[in-house]
C-alpha positions as CSV (number, residue, x, y, z in Angstrom):
1,M,-27.5,-67.7,163.7
2,D,-28.2,-69.4,160.4
3,N,-25.0,-71.3,160.8
4,D,-26.1,-72.5,164.2
5,L,-29.5,-73.6,162.9
6,S,-27.9,-75.6,160.0
7,C,-25.5,-77.2,162.5
8,N,-28.5,-78.2,164.7
9,V,-30.3,-79.8,161.8
10,T,-27.2,-81.7,160.7
11,E,-26.6,-82.9,164.3
12,F,-30.3,-84.0,164.6
13,R,-30.1,-86.1,161.4
14,R,-27.0,-87.8,162.7
15,V,-28.7,-88.6,166.0
16,V,-32.0,-89.8,164.4
17,S,-30.1,-92.0,161.9
18,S,-28.1,-93.7,164.7
19,N,-29.0,-97.0,166.2
20,D,-27.9,-96.2,169.8
21,D,-29.9,-98.1,172.3
22,D,-29.9,-95.0,174.5
23,Q,-31.8,-93.1,171.8
24,F,-34.1,-95.7,170.5
25,S,-35.4,-98.5,172.6
26,L,-37.1,-101.3,170.6
27,N,-38.3,-103.4,173.6
28,F,-42.1,-103.1,173.0
29,S,-44.5,-104.0,175.7
30,D,-47.8,-105.7,174.8
31,Q,-49.8,-103.0,176.5
32,S,-48.2,-100.1,174.6
33,V,-49.1,-101.0,171.0
34,L,-51.6,-102.9,169.0
35,T,-50.2,-106.0,167.2
36,D,-52.7,-106.2,164.3
37,S,-51.1,-105.9,160.8
38,T,-53.6,-103.2,159.8
39,V,-53.8,-99.4,159.4
40,E,-54.6,-97.5,162.5
41,D,-58.1,-96.1,161.7
42,Q,-58.4,-92.9,163.7
43,T,-61.5,-91.6,162.0
44,P,-64.7,-91.8,164.1
45,E,-67.2,-94.2,162.7
46,N,-70.1,-91.9,163.7
47,K,-69.4,-88.2,163.3
48,Q,-72.2,-87.6,165.9
49,N,-70.2,-89.3,168.7
50,L,-70.0,-87.0,171.7
51,K,-66.4,-88.1,172.5
52,K,-64.0,-86.8,169.9
53,Q,-61.2,-89.1,168.7
54,Y,-57.8,-87.5,168.2
55,K,-55.1,-88.7,165.9
56,K,-52.2,-90.4,167.7
57,T,-48.6,-90.9,166.9
58,F,-46.0,-93.3,168.3
59,C,-43.2,-92.1,170.6
60,M,-40.0,-93.9,169.9
61,F,-38.5,-93.1,173.3
62,C,-41.2,-94.3,175.7
63,E,-43.0,-96.7,173.2
64,V,-46.5,-95.5,173.7
65,L,-49.2,-93.9,171.5
66,I,-49.4,-90.1,172.2
67,V,-52.1,-87.7,170.9
68,S,-50.5,-85.9,167.9
69,K,-51.5,-82.4,169.1
70,H,-49.7,-83.0,172.4
71,F,-46.6,-84.8,170.9
72,S,-44.2,-81.8,171.0
73,R,-45.2,-81.0,174.6
74,H,-44.7,-84.7,175.5
75,L,-41.2,-84.6,174.1
76,R,-40.2,-81.5,176.0
77,Q,-41.6,-82.7,179.3
78,N,-40.5,-86.3,179.3
79,H,-37.5,-86.7,176.9
80,K,-35.5,-83.5,177.3
81,D,-32.5,-85.5,178.1
82,K,-32.4,-87.1,174.6
83,S,-30.1,-85.5,172.1
84,A,-32.7,-85.1,169.4
85,V,-35.1,-83.3,171.8
86,S,-32.3,-81.1,173.1
87,L,-31.8,-79.9,169.6
88,L,-35.5,-79.2,169.3
89,M,-35.5,-77.1,172.5
90,E,-32.4,-75.2,171.5
91,S,-33.7,-74.3,168.0
92,K,-35.3,-70.9,167.7
93,C,-36.6,-71.3,164.1
94,M,-40.2,-72.5,163.8
95,K,-39.6,-74.1,160.4
96,E,-36.7,-76.1,161.8
97,K,-38.7,-77.2,164.9
98,K,-41.4,-78.5,162.7
99,E,-38.9,-80.5,160.6
100,I,-37.3,-82.0,163.7
101,I,-40.7,-83.0,165.2
102,A,-41.8,-84.5,161.8
103,N,-38.6,-86.6,161.6
104,I,-39.0,-87.9,165.2
105,R,-42.6,-88.8,164.5
106,A,-41.8,-90.5,161.2
107,K,-39.0,-92.5,163.0
108,G,-41.4,-93.7,165.7
109,V,-44.1,-94.7,163.1
110,L,-41.4,-96.6,161.2
111,I,-40.3,-98.5,164.3
112,L,-43.9,-99.3,165.1
113,Q,-44.4,-100.7,161.6
114,Q,-41.2,-102.8,161.7
115,R,-42.0,-104.4,165.0
116,T,-45.7,-104.8,164.9
117,G,-46.8,-104.5,161.2
118,K,-49.1,-101.6,162.2
119,I,-48.8,-98.2,160.5
120,I,-50.1,-94.7,161.1
121,P,-50.5,-92.7,157.9
122,K,-49.4,-89.1,157.9
123,R,-52.7,-88.1,156.2
124,N,-55.9,-89.2,157.8
125,P,-57.1,-92.5,156.2
126,C,-60.6,-93.2,155.0
127,P,-62.5,-95.8,157.1
128,Q,-63.0,-97.9,154.0
129,S,-59.3,-98.2,153.2
130,N,-57.6,-100.2,156.0
131,D,-55.5,-102.5,153.7
132,L,-51.8,-102.3,154.4
133,D,-51.0,-102.8,150.6
134,D,-52.8,-99.5,149.9
135,Y,-50.0,-97.5,151.6
136,S,-46.4,-96.7,150.7
137,I,-43.6,-95.2,152.6
138,C,-41.6,-92.2,151.4
139,A,-38.0,-93.3,151.1
140,Y,-36.8,-89.9,152.2
141,C,-39.0,-88.6,155.1
142,K,-40.1,-92.1,156.1
143,A,-43.8,-91.2,156.4
144,F,-46.7,-93.4,155.1
145,F,-49.0,-92.2,152.4
146,K,-51.7,-93.7,150.1
147,N,-50.3,-95.2,146.9
148,S,-52.3,-92.7,144.9
149,Y,-50.8,-89.8,146.8
150,I,-47.1,-90.8,147.1
151,T,-46.2,-89.4,143.7
152,R,-47.7,-86.0,144.6
153,H,-46.0,-86.1,148.0
154,Y,-42.5,-86.6,146.3
155,K,-42.9,-83.2,144.5
156,K,-43.2,-81.3,147.8
157,C,-41.3,-83.6,150.3
158,T,-38.7,-81.4,152.0
159,Q,-36.3,-84.3,152.2
160,S,-36.6,-85.4,148.6
161,L,-36.2,-81.8,147.3
162,K,-32.7,-81.8,148.9
163,S,-31.6,-84.9,147.1
164,K,-30.2,-84.5,143.6
165,N,-31.4,-88.0,142.4
166,A,-34.9,-87.8,143.7
167,K,-36.4,-86.2,140.6
168,F,-35.0,-89.1,138.5
169,E,-36.5,-91.8,140.7
170,N,-39.9,-93.5,140.6
171,P,-41.5,-92.8,144.0
172,K,-43.3,-96.1,144.2
173,V,-40.2,-98.0,143.2
174,S,-38.1,-96.2,145.8
175,S,-40.8,-96.9,148.4
176,F,-40.8,-100.6,147.6
177,L,-37.0,-100.8,147.6
178,F,-37.0,-99.3,151.1
179,S,-39.1,-102.1,152.4
180,L,-36.5,-104.7,151.3
181,N,-33.6,-105.8,153.4
182,S,-30.5,-103.7,153.3
183,S,-28.2,-106.2,151.6
184,Y,-30.6,-106.7,148.7
185,Q,-31.0,-102.9,148.4
186,M,-27.2,-102.6,148.1
187,Y,-27.3,-105.3,145.4
188,L,-30.0,-103.4,143.4
189,K,-28.1,-100.1,143.6
190,S,-24.6,-101.5,143.0
191,N,-25.0,-101.6,139.2
192,P,-26.2,-98.4,137.3
193,L,-27.6,-100.6,134.6
194,R,-29.7,-102.6,137.2
195,K,-31.0,-99.3,138.7
196,N,-32.0,-98.1,135.2
197,L,-33.8,-101.4,134.6
198,I,-36.0,-101.3,137.6
199,K,-36.7,-97.6,138.0
200,K,-39.6,-97.5,135.6
201,L,-41.2,-100.8,136.5
202,R,-44.9,-100.6,137.3
203,M,-45.3,-101.3,141.0
204,D,-48.2,-103.7,141.0
205,D,-48.0,-107.3,142.4
206,I,-46.2,-108.4,139.2
207,G,-43.6,-105.6,139.3
208,K,-42.9,-106.2,143.0
209,T,-42.4,-109.9,142.5
210,A,-40.0,-109.2,139.6
211,I,-37.8,-106.9,141.7
212,S,-37.7,-109.0,144.8
213,D,-36.7,-112.2,142.9
214,P,-32.9,-112.2,142.1
215,I,-33.3,-114.9,139.4
216,I,-35.8,-112.8,137.4
217,L,-33.7,-109.7,137.9
218,E,-30.6,-111.4,136.6
219,Y,-32.6,-112.7,133.6
220,G,-33.4,-109.1,132.7
221,M,-29.8,-108.1,133.1
222,R,-28.7,-110.8,130.8
223,L,-31.0,-109.5,128.1
224,L,-29.3,-106.1,128.4
225,Q,-25.7,-107.5,128.4
226,T,-26.1,-108.9,124.9
227,A,-27.6,-105.7,123.5
228,K,-25.6,-103.1,121.5
229,N,-28.1,-100.3,122.3
230,V,-29.0,-100.8,125.9
231,N,-31.7,-98.1,126.1
232,K,-33.5,-99.6,123.2
233,R,-33.5,-103.1,124.9
234,I,-34.7,-102.0,128.3
235,P,-38.5,-102.0,127.6
236,L,-38.1,-105.6,126.2
237,A,-36.2,-106.7,129.3
238,R,-38.9,-105.2,131.6
239,N,-41.6,-107.0,129.7
240,K,-39.8,-110.3,129.9
241,M,-39.3,-109.9,133.7
242,R,-43.0,-109.2,134.1
243,E,-43.8,-112.4,132.2
244,C,-41.6,-114.5,134.6
245,A,-43.2,-112.8,137.6
246,R,-46.7,-113.4,136.3
247,L,-45.8,-117.1,135.8
248,L,-44.6,-117.2,139.5
249,I,-47.8,-115.6,140.8
250,E,-50.0,-117.8,138.6
251,I,-48.5,-121.1,139.7
252,K,-48.6,-120.5,143.5
253,P,-52.2,-121.4,144.1
254,L,-51.8,-124.5,141.9
255,L,-49.0,-126.1,143.9
256,P,-49.7,-128.5,146.8
257,I,-47.5,-126.4,149.2
258,P,-48.4,-123.2,150.9
259,S,-47.8,-120.0,148.9
260,N,-45.7,-118.5,151.8
261,D,-43.1,-121.3,151.3
262,I,-42.4,-120.0,147.7
263,K,-39.9,-117.2,148.1
264,T,-38.2,-117.1,144.6
265,I,-38.7,-118.8,141.3
266,I,-36.1,-121.5,142.3
267,D,-38.7,-123.0,144.5
268,I,-41.0,-123.8,141.6
269,L,-38.2,-125.1,139.2
270,K,-38.6,-128.8,140.2
271,P,-39.2,-131.8,138.0
272,E,-42.3,-132.8,140.0
273,Y,-43.9,-129.4,139.2
274,I,-43.7,-129.7,135.4
275,D,-47.4,-130.3,135.0
276,Y,-48.1,-127.2,137.2
277,L,-45.8,-125.1,135.0
278,V,-47.6,-126.2,131.8
279,Q,-51.0,-125.5,133.4
280,S,-49.9,-122.0,134.6
281,V,-48.6,-121.1,131.2
282,K,-51.9,-122.2,129.7
283,Q,-53.8,-120.0,132.2
284,V,-51.7,-117.0,131.5
285,S,-51.9,-117.4,127.7
286,K,-55.7,-118.0,128.0
287,Y,-55.8,-121.5,126.5
288,S,-59.2,-122.9,125.5
289,E,-59.5,-126.7,125.8
290,N,-62.6,-126.9,123.6
291,E,-61.2,-124.8,120.7
292,R,-57.6,-125.7,121.3
293,S,-56.5,-122.1,120.8
294,F,-54.6,-119.5,122.7
295,G,-55.4,-115.9,123.5
296,A,-51.6,-115.2,123.5
297,A,-50.1,-118.0,121.5
298,S,-46.7,-116.3,121.2
299,Y,-46.4,-116.2,125.0
300,A,-47.0,-119.9,125.3
301,L,-44.6,-120.6,122.4
302,H,-41.5,-118.9,123.8
303,Q,-42.1,-119.5,127.5
304,G,-40.4,-122.9,127.2
305,K,-37.1,-121.1,126.3
306,T,-37.7,-118.6,129.0
307,I,-37.9,-121.4,131.6
308,K,-34.7,-123.0,130.3
309,D,-33.0,-119.6,130.6
310,L,-34.2,-119.2,134.2
311,I,-32.8,-122.7,134.9
312,D,-29.4,-121.8,133.4
313,I,-29.3,-118.6,135.5
314,A,-30.2,-120.5,138.7
315,V,-27.5,-123.1,138.0
316,Y,-24.9,-120.4,137.4
317,L,-25.7,-118.5,140.6
318,L,-25.9,-121.6,142.7
319,S,-22.7,-123.1,141.3
320,K,-20.7,-120.0,142.3
321,K,-22.6,-119.7,145.6
322,D,-23.6,-116.1,144.9
323,P,-24.5,-114.3,148.1
324,I,-27.7,-112.9,146.6
325,I,-29.2,-116.4,146.7
326,S,-30.9,-117.2,150.0
327,Q,-29.0,-119.2,152.6
328,D,-31.6,-122.0,152.6
329,S,-31.0,-122.6,148.9
330,L,-27.2,-122.5,149.3
331,K,-27.4,-125.1,152.0
332,N,-29.3,-127.5,149.7
333,S,-27.5,-126.4,146.5
334,S,-26.5,-130.0,145.5
335,E,-30.0,-131.2,145.6
336,I,-31.4,-128.1,143.9
337,L,-28.8,-128.3,141.1
338,Q,-29.7,-131.9,140.5
339,N,-33.4,-131.0,140.2
340,L,-32.6,-128.1,137.9
341,N,-30.6,-130.3,135.5
342,T,-33.4,-132.8,135.4
343,L,-36.1,-130.2,134.8
344,S,-34.0,-128.7,132.0
345,K,-34.0,-132.1,130.2
346,I,-37.7,-132.6,130.7
347,V,-38.5,-129.1,129.3
348,E,-36.3,-129.6,126.3
349,K,-37.8,-132.9,125.3
350,N,-41.4,-132.5,126.3
351,W,-42.4,-128.8,126.1
352,A,-43.1,-128.8,122.4
353,R,-45.4,-131.8,122.8
354,E,-47.2,-130.4,125.8
355,I,-47.8,-126.9,124.6
356,G,-45.3,-125.5,122.1
357,S,-46.6,-127.4,119.0
358,I,-50.2,-126.4,119.6
359,A,-49.2,-122.8,120.2
360,L,-47.2,-122.6,116.9
361,K,-50.0,-124.1,114.9
362,D,-52.5,-121.7,116.4
363,L,-50.2,-118.7,115.7
364,N,-49.8,-119.7,112.1
365,V,-53.5,-120.1,111.6
366,K,-54.2,-116.7,113.0
367,K,-51.5,-115.1,110.8
368,S,-52.8,-116.8,107.7
369,R,-56.4,-115.6,108.4
370,N,-55.2,-112.0,108.9
371,H,-52.9,-112.0,105.9
372,N,-55.6,-111.1,103.4
373,K,-56.7,-108.1,105.4
374,K,-53.4,-106.2,104.7
375,L,-53.5,-103.6,101.9
376,L,-50.3,-102.7,100.1
377,P,-49.7,-99.1,98.9
378,L,-49.7,-98.4,95.2
379,T,-46.8,-96.7,93.4
380,Q,-48.9,-93.5,93.0
381,D,-49.4,-93.5,96.8
382,I,-45.7,-93.7,97.4
383,M,-45.0,-90.9,94.9
384,K,-47.7,-88.8,96.5
385,L,-46.1,-89.3,99.9
386,R,-42.6,-88.5,98.7
387,Q,-43.7,-85.3,97.0
388,H,-45.6,-84.2,100.1
389,C,-42.5,-84.8,102.2
390,L,-40.3,-82.9,99.9
391,E,-42.6,-79.9,100.0
392,K,-42.8,-80.0,103.8
393,G,-39.0,-80.2,104.0
394,K,-38.5,-77.2,101.8
395,N,-41.0,-75.2,103.7
396,S,-39.3,-76.1,107.0
397,I,-35.9,-75.0,105.6
398,L,-37.4,-71.6,104.6
399,A,-38.9,-71.2,108.1
400,L,-35.6,-72.1,109.8
401,K,-33.6,-69.7,107.7
402,A,-36.0,-67.0,108.9
403,G,-35.5,-67.8,112.6
404,V,-35.0,-70.5,115.2
405,D,-38.1,-72.8,115.3
406,K,-38.0,-76.1,117.2
407,N,-41.2,-77.5,115.6
408,Q,-39.9,-76.8,112.1
409,Y,-36.6,-78.5,112.9
410,L,-38.5,-81.6,114.1
411,I,-40.6,-81.6,111.0
412,L,-37.5,-81.5,108.8
413,L,-36.1,-84.3,110.9
414,E,-39.2,-86.5,110.4
415,V,-39.3,-85.7,106.7
416,T,-35.7,-86.6,106.2
417,F,-36.1,-89.9,108.1
418,L,-39.2,-90.9,106.0
419,L,-37.5,-90.0,102.7
420,V,-34.4,-92.1,103.5
421,L,-36.7,-94.9,104.6
422,L,-38.8,-94.9,101.5
423,H,-35.9,-94.8,99.1
424,N,-33.9,-97.6,100.7
425,R,-36.8,-99.8,101.9
426,K,-34.9,-100.7,105.1
427,R,-36.0,-101.6,108.6
428,V,-37.0,-98.6,110.7
429,G,-34.3,-99.3,113.2
430,D,-31.6,-99.4,110.5
431,V,-32.3,-95.9,109.4
432,Q,-33.4,-94.6,112.9
433,F,-30.0,-95.0,114.5
434,I,-27.6,-93.7,111.8
435,E,-24.9,-92.0,113.8
436,L,-23.4,-88.6,113.1
437,R,-19.9,-90.0,112.3
438,D,-21.5,-92.2,109.6
439,V,-23.1,-89.2,108.0
440,T,-20.0,-87.1,108.0
441,E,-18.1,-89.9,106.3
442,I,-20.6,-89.8,103.4
443,N,-19.0,-90.6,100.1
444,N,-20.0,-90.5,96.4
445,I,-20.6,-93.9,94.7
446,Q,-17.3,-94.9,93.1
447,E,-17.2,-96.4,89.7
448,T,-16.1,-100.0,89.7
449,D,-16.1,-102.5,86.9
450,E,-17.9,-105.1,88.9
451,I,-20.9,-103.0,89.7
452,F,-21.1,-100.7,86.7
453,A,-21.0,-103.6,84.2
454,S,-24.5,-104.6,85.3
455,L,-26.0,-101.1,85.0
456,S,-27.5,-99.3,82.1
457,K,-26.3,-95.9,80.9
458,T,-29.2,-94.2,82.6
459,E,-28.4,-96.0,85.9
460,I,-24.7,-95.1,85.6
461,L,-25.7,-91.4,85.1
462,L,-28.0,-91.5,88.2
463,T,-25.1,-92.8,90.4
464,K,-23.4,-89.4,90.1
465,F,-26.3,-87.9,92.1
466,Y,-26.3,-90.4,95.0
467,K,-24.2,-90.6,98.1
468,K,-23.8,-93.7,100.3
469,I,-23.8,-94.1,104.1
470,H,-22.2,-97.1,105.8
471,T,-24.0,-97.9,109.1
472,I,-24.6,-100.8,111.4
473,G,-27.9,-102.6,111.3
474,K,-29.5,-105.5,113.1
475,G,-27.1,-108.1,114.4
476,S,-24.2,-105.6,114.0
477,K,-24.2,-106.2,110.3
478,E,-23.0,-103.4,107.9
479,L,-25.6,-101.8,105.8
480,L,-25.4,-99.4,102.8
481,I,-27.8,-96.5,102.7
482,L,-28.2,-94.5,99.5
483,V,-29.1,-90.8,99.8
484,P,-30.6,-88.9,96.8
485,R,-29.5,-85.3,96.1
486,D,-32.6,-83.6,97.3
487,V,-32.4,-85.5,100.6
488,Q,-28.7,-84.6,100.9
489,E,-29.7,-81.0,101.2
490,F,-32.0,-81.8,104.2
491,I,-29.3,-83.8,106.0
492,D,-26.7,-81.0,105.5
493,F,-29.1,-78.5,106.9
494,L,-29.8,-80.7,109.9
495,I,-26.1,-81.1,110.7
496,K,-25.4,-77.4,110.2
497,D,-28.2,-76.2,112.6
498,R,-27.6,-79.1,115.1
499,D,-26.0,-76.9,117.8
500,K,-28.9,-74.5,117.9
501,Y,-31.3,-77.2,119.1
502,D,-28.8,-79.2,121.1
503,V,-30.3,-78.3,124.5
504,E,-34.0,-78.4,123.4
505,I,-34.1,-81.9,121.8
506,N,-31.2,-83.5,123.7
507,I,-29.0,-84.4,120.7
508,N,-25.4,-85.4,121.4
509,D,-22.5,-85.6,119.0
510,D,-22.3,-89.4,119.0
511,T,-26.1,-90.1,118.7
512,A,-28.3,-90.8,115.8
513,I,-28.7,-88.0,113.3
514,L,-32.3,-89.0,112.5
515,N,-33.4,-89.5,116.1
516,S,-34.8,-86.5,117.9
517,S,-34.3,-87.7,121.5
518,S,-31.2,-89.6,122.7
519,E,-32.7,-90.2,126.2
520,N,-36.0,-91.8,125.2
521,E,-36.0,-93.7,121.9
522,D,-39.6,-94.8,122.5
523,A,-41.0,-91.3,122.5
524,A,-42.0,-89.7,119.2
525,P,-41.2,-86.0,118.6
526,T,-44.0,-83.6,118.9
527,S,-44.7,-81.6,115.7
528,N,-47.5,-80.6,113.4
529,F,-46.3,-82.9,110.5
530,T,-49.2,-84.9,109.1
531,I,-49.1,-87.6,106.4
532,P,-51.5,-87.3,103.5
533,I,-54.2,-90.0,103.0
534,S,-53.4,-92.3,100.1
535,S,-55.8,-93.2,97.3
536,T,-56.2,-96.7,98.9
537,G,-57.5,-95.2,102.2
538,M,-54.3,-96.0,104.1
539,I,-52.5,-93.6,106.3
540,F,-48.7,-93.8,106.4
541,T,-47.8,-93.4,110.0
542,D,-44.5,-95.3,110.3
543,T,-42.5,-92.1,111.0
544,R,-42.1,-92.7,114.7
545,F,-38.5,-92.6,115.9
């Protein structure tokens, strides 16, 4: 019996997903549906009304609104010749019947929305919330929910629970992607790197604009293509994409053409719109004409280069007639290419005079004013911090020898990272991403005439207690990291007990030895390790990795 039920469900899904005209007729009559692009408000305005209003759903077979409580009876009486309804009538499992009815109802509501712009939420909407933008569609069960509820729905959606990839997706991003055309959806999902780039974008108006514009999306991809560590560069690429989308949104009301005519950022990259581009950048960066200062001077400074990069991407895609570009743009490609080349020259020669020079001066003035507020640590502060780290590290090793303790392992990891950072005075990223193979190839400092000739006897004696690590730093340049003897013991213990904590803290053999999470470089490990307050009142907190 269970095999028959599973076969029925499989057959039903095949029927519902088909586009057979016999199953789904899309010829709507004007009398059967409302054509307003709003949410169907099925809540009585006055609870004291004598006539009770019932929630309705849309039948995809006869194209009329049916009271929800009578929907299953309506299907059995009027559409028993349909394949999906036949499976419903043959099923003897109540849970399976509910699933089939829910899918038929969701398919009908989806057809109603696609043809008329009208939606019927699965949950009863509030009378005060009839805005279509407040609702999202579940990419799996195809039902409409409030934006604030869609994330909770994903956790218990019967269709998403059956998908292996659902738990790694952002519900709001998946909902928005479902609303795009199928060819563009295939383009977004064709590249795993592109999927990883957009899956954590915040789905406000700026995020939706960034995803739906192929030029902005390609701009984010180019930032990742030049990165050695892609996961580390993804947050930067998302921020740059949002900056471009914010510029596109800001310039729309300034242009003399209707906002609906602007589909992508190519439509605003025209020589005659240079003044509007400058004005929109000033608005986003909060420029004050009276004080001649910016709220975000760095944004105004680098936005000129961003516009030139967008122009280069548009020229590249139009020149090779990429299918992701709209057909209207491809038909007028010669004219658009000429406008792009002209705008590129204008931006290159005039952007600094229009906005870049003022932004740079304002940025330098703010930096100089804030320079005196910085306090540098004293030598005794650094010695106090180093001694505290050594004590915490030794205590962690004693605790780990007594038994497995994830928090103590993380404390030892943080302590080792900070000690190496203090001793070498390198960038955080240079020490943070030291790989395991670099540590296993650690060598003693070899005596050479060129180096040792410049050292004193005491310094030559100290070299016997140091080891060196060759690693790759910023710009793929080789760096030399010196490790003292006491820190060497910590590193050896970390490598020795690495396998015990492999599952818990997600450490792989080829990832950084001083990084506690290979999947999320932006997240700091959780531990009880605290930094002592220095005598100057500063707190050393630069141990995040």
